[in-house]
N, C-alpha and C positions, 0 to 999 in steps of 0.2 A: 349694470345689464350690460353684455356683450354679445350676442349670440344671431344665426343666420333663420328668419323664420321664411317658409315657402308660401309663395302667394299662388294658390292653383288654378285661380279663373287666371291672370297673366303669365302662368307659369314663370316665374323669375323669384330669385332669392333676393329678399329686402336683409340690409344689415340695422339691426337695430345696437345702439353704441349709446346709451344716456348719459357717459361719462363725459360726453362730446361738449355738452353743455354748461362745463367750466374753464373750457379752454379759451387762451389769452385772446383778446378782442381790443384792436387798436390800440394797445399800448405809446405810452408817450417815448421819444426815441431813445432815449437815454437807460430805459428800460426793452431797448428790444430783443427777445431771446434770440434771434437771428444774427447778432452783431457776434465780433469779437470779446470772449471774457477781457478785461483790461485791470490789470493789478491797482485793488482797490477801489473797482468799480462795480457794478453791479452782476452779477455769475450771472451769467447766461447759458446756452444750451451748448455750446462751444466754448468749452476751458480751455482756449490757449487766445494769446493776444494777437495772433494775425492768421490767415491759412490761405488757401487758392479757393478750393471746392471742396465744400462741407457736405460728408450724409452720415443721417442719424435717424435712430428711430423716432417715430411721431411721436410726442407723448404722452396725445391722447387720440391711439390707433383706433381705427375702425376694424383692425383686423388684428391678429396679433398670434405670435409664433407660439404662443403656449397659452391659448383661451381660456378663460373661465368655464363650468360645464353655466349648458344653459340655464335660466331663472325658473323657466317654464317646464312644462311637460304639453311636446309635440301630439299630435293624431295623424292617422294614417292619413288622414282629407289635405291638413295642414302639417308638414314635419317642420323640425324644428335639428340645427348644427351647430356644434362649436363655432365662432368666428376666428376660425384659424385660415393665417392669412400673414402679410407682409405690409406695415406702412413705413413706407421712410422719407424723409425729408432732404430735397438736394440743395445745398446754400449756393449760391450761383459767385458770390463774392462778397467778402468783408463790408466793404462798401454801403451805406444804409440805404441809400439813393441808388436809381439807375434802371438798367433794364436789358434784355437781351441787344438792345439794336447800340446801346454807348459801352457794352463789355468791350476791352480788350479782344481783338479777334480771336489771338491765341489760347485767352482764357474760353473763348465759347468752344472751338475747336477740343481742349480740353476736360469741356463739361460734354462734351459728345463721347469722349471716349471714358466718361467718368457712367454717362447712363449705359455703355456698351459690357462696364466690368458688374453693374451692379444686377444687368440683364444676365449674363453669364453668371453668375455667382445666386440669383435670388433661383435663377432656374433650374439650377440643381436639388436644391430641397425638394424633400417629399410633400403633397400632395399640392402644388403649385401650380395652377391648369394656363392659369393667363396671367400677361403684366403688362402696366397700366402707367404709361409715363407722359406724365401730363404736365401744367403749367395754368392759375388758377391769377388772374392779375386785374387789378382794380377792383376798389370796393363793389362797382354796380357789380359784380359778379360774388358777390359775397366775400373779397380777399379780408380774414382779418388782420394779417401781417404785411406789410406794402414792401421789407425789406425784399428785396430778387432773389425767386426759389420758385421751386416747384415740386413734386412729389413724385414720389413711386407706391401705387399699389399693387399687390401680387393675390392674386384669389384662387379660390381653390375649384373654381368654376370658370366657366366661357361667362364676360356678363353678357346681359342682351343684345347691345349694341353693336359689338364685335361678333357676337354668335349670329347675327342676323344677316353683317356681311357676308362673313365666311357660308353661310350657307346660300346668300343670292349668287356667289361666285360659283358655289360647288355645284348648282343647278348650272350654270350657264356652263362650265368646264365641262360639263355633261353633253351639254345639247351640242355646242362648238367646237369642244378642242380646245380650245382659248383661256386663257386668263381677261376675266370680264373689266378690271382693273385695267392693264394693258391696252385697252380697246375704247376705255372711258378718254383714255389721256392719246391715245391719235386720234381720237373724232375731237378733242378740244383742239390740240395743234391743225389739224384740218382746216377749223371755223375758225380759230387765232381772236379771235371778238375778245372773248372772255380769258383769255392767256396776260398776265401780267408780267411773268419775267420768269426768261427760260436760263441752264446754265448747260454745259456737257453733261451734267448728271441728272440735274433734277428740274423740274416746267414746276410753274407757281401757279394759279388758274381758277380765279370764281368759277364754279360748278355750273353745268348748266340747270340746274336743280336747284339752286342755292337755297336754303331755306331762309340765312340769315343774311341782311344785306350786301354786307362787307366779309362777307366768306371767303377762307378761301384755303384752300388744297393743295399741299405740297408733296409732288408725288417721285419718287425716282423714276428714272428712266430706266434702269435693270430690273428685271422682275422679282425684284428679294421678298423674303419672306421677314426678315427681323435685323435690328442694327450691329449684332456681329459678321451680318456680311458684306458691311460697308468695306470697301476699298479707304486707303490714307485719303488717295485724291479725292474721293466722293465725302468722306468726314471734313475736308475744309470748303468742299463746295456748299457742304448744307451749312458749316456755320455762317457763309456769307447769305445764304438768302433768304436764314431764320433772321440775320442782324438787318437784311434790306427790308422784309418783310415787316418786322416790327417800327423799324424807322419811318418805313415809307406807311403805316398806321396810326403814328405819333403825325406826321406831317399832316394828315387828312382834314387834322383842326388845330393844329397845333397846341397839341397838349397831349397827354398821358394817355394813350388810348385801349379801355379794356379790352379783354377775352378770355376765352378760353383755348389754351393748347392742345391738344389731344395727339399720340402718337398712337397709330396701328400699326398693329403688327400678326404675327403668327401667333396661336397659341403656344403652350410652353410641353417640349417633348410630342410635337405635331408627325406625325407617320399614322401609316398604315390608310393610305389614301384620304388623311382628312386635309381638307382644303386650309393650304398656307396663305393666303391671300397676298396682299403687295403692300410694303413697306410705304407710308406717307402719314402725313401729320393734316390735319384738320384745326383751323381756328375759326372757332366761334365768335363772334362780338357782338354783345349785346346792342350797339349802339346803329340805328338805322339813318341819324342823320346829325348835327351836331348838338347837343342839348334832347336830343328824341333817343329813348332806349324802347327796343324790341322785346313786349313782358309777351314770356307765356301764356296766354288766358285760354280759356274755353274751348276754342278749336282746337288749340294746340296741345294741351295740357289733356281736354278730356276724352279727344276723339282722336287724340295724335295727330293731327293733318297742320301744317306749319303752312304761313299764309306771308308769302313773302312779297310787301309794296313797293317793289325797286326793283328794274331789269337789273339782272346778275352780267350783263353786255353796259350797261351805263355805269353801274357801278366799278367796275375795271379798268376802263378808262378812267377813272377817279383813280382811282388806285397805281393805274400807270403814271399817272400825271405827278398824285404824289411821291411816288418811286423814282421820278425822270427815266422813263427807261420805253421804250418803243415795246416792250414785250421781250428785251434782249437780255438776260441780268450779267 
């Protein structure tokens, strides 16, 4: 089964993808499907002995270029649709161990250019409305493969989180004539306590209303909508910032730090007065302290209201210390 089902109460699509129960789960290192295929060895997803950055269609996709017909019939109240879209895997390196922090700098720059190219190519496909580039890192967030990699999901609709952001930004622009994200960034910089690092083109900070203890947002200083708008200099700065953020996370507790890294950008073919948003990354780390996980329990899951048991100003100071900065990248 692979289909979209509409939840009329929450007014959102849910993807049913039952075949994903069979996806690979923590294989031994010599059977990692994201490593290069070596002569006489296990045949991986990458049929060559070496590579730089590899991109391929997910073997267990939630969305399909040519989706099967839905298994059940929908109703007027609860419609159903084919699970059309794109699910790709982006493998950062042929090395089985490592992270964004430990990759050669030029490789991270190359990775960002790959993200740009995939955004451009996928955005040309009929029916695509939103492209989500993200990385899940660590068993604590449910990662099934430890090889350094990320993913790209391209949806036939704008998912709830970016849709809510864009709706808020549109209302703010109608009220003030300004960009919500630019004004938030200006407030953070004016306050300064939650800034962890800055460069000419980027600012990293723990947001004022952080939901996770070590949540970090990375904003472009220019009001950009999507990756293809980045200048080469901004790509290089972004690579440095991503490496420093992940390296700082790992130094916090001297161990690989789990997180979700999500890239927020404009919907595909945005126009006609539709809100474009503001290009930025958001990191959601489940650790609230050493060996203490943040679980999404009753209040978060049932009410949608997060409880953060740490002051963002305090956690920003801890991150600055781990980064070895005084809010200056």
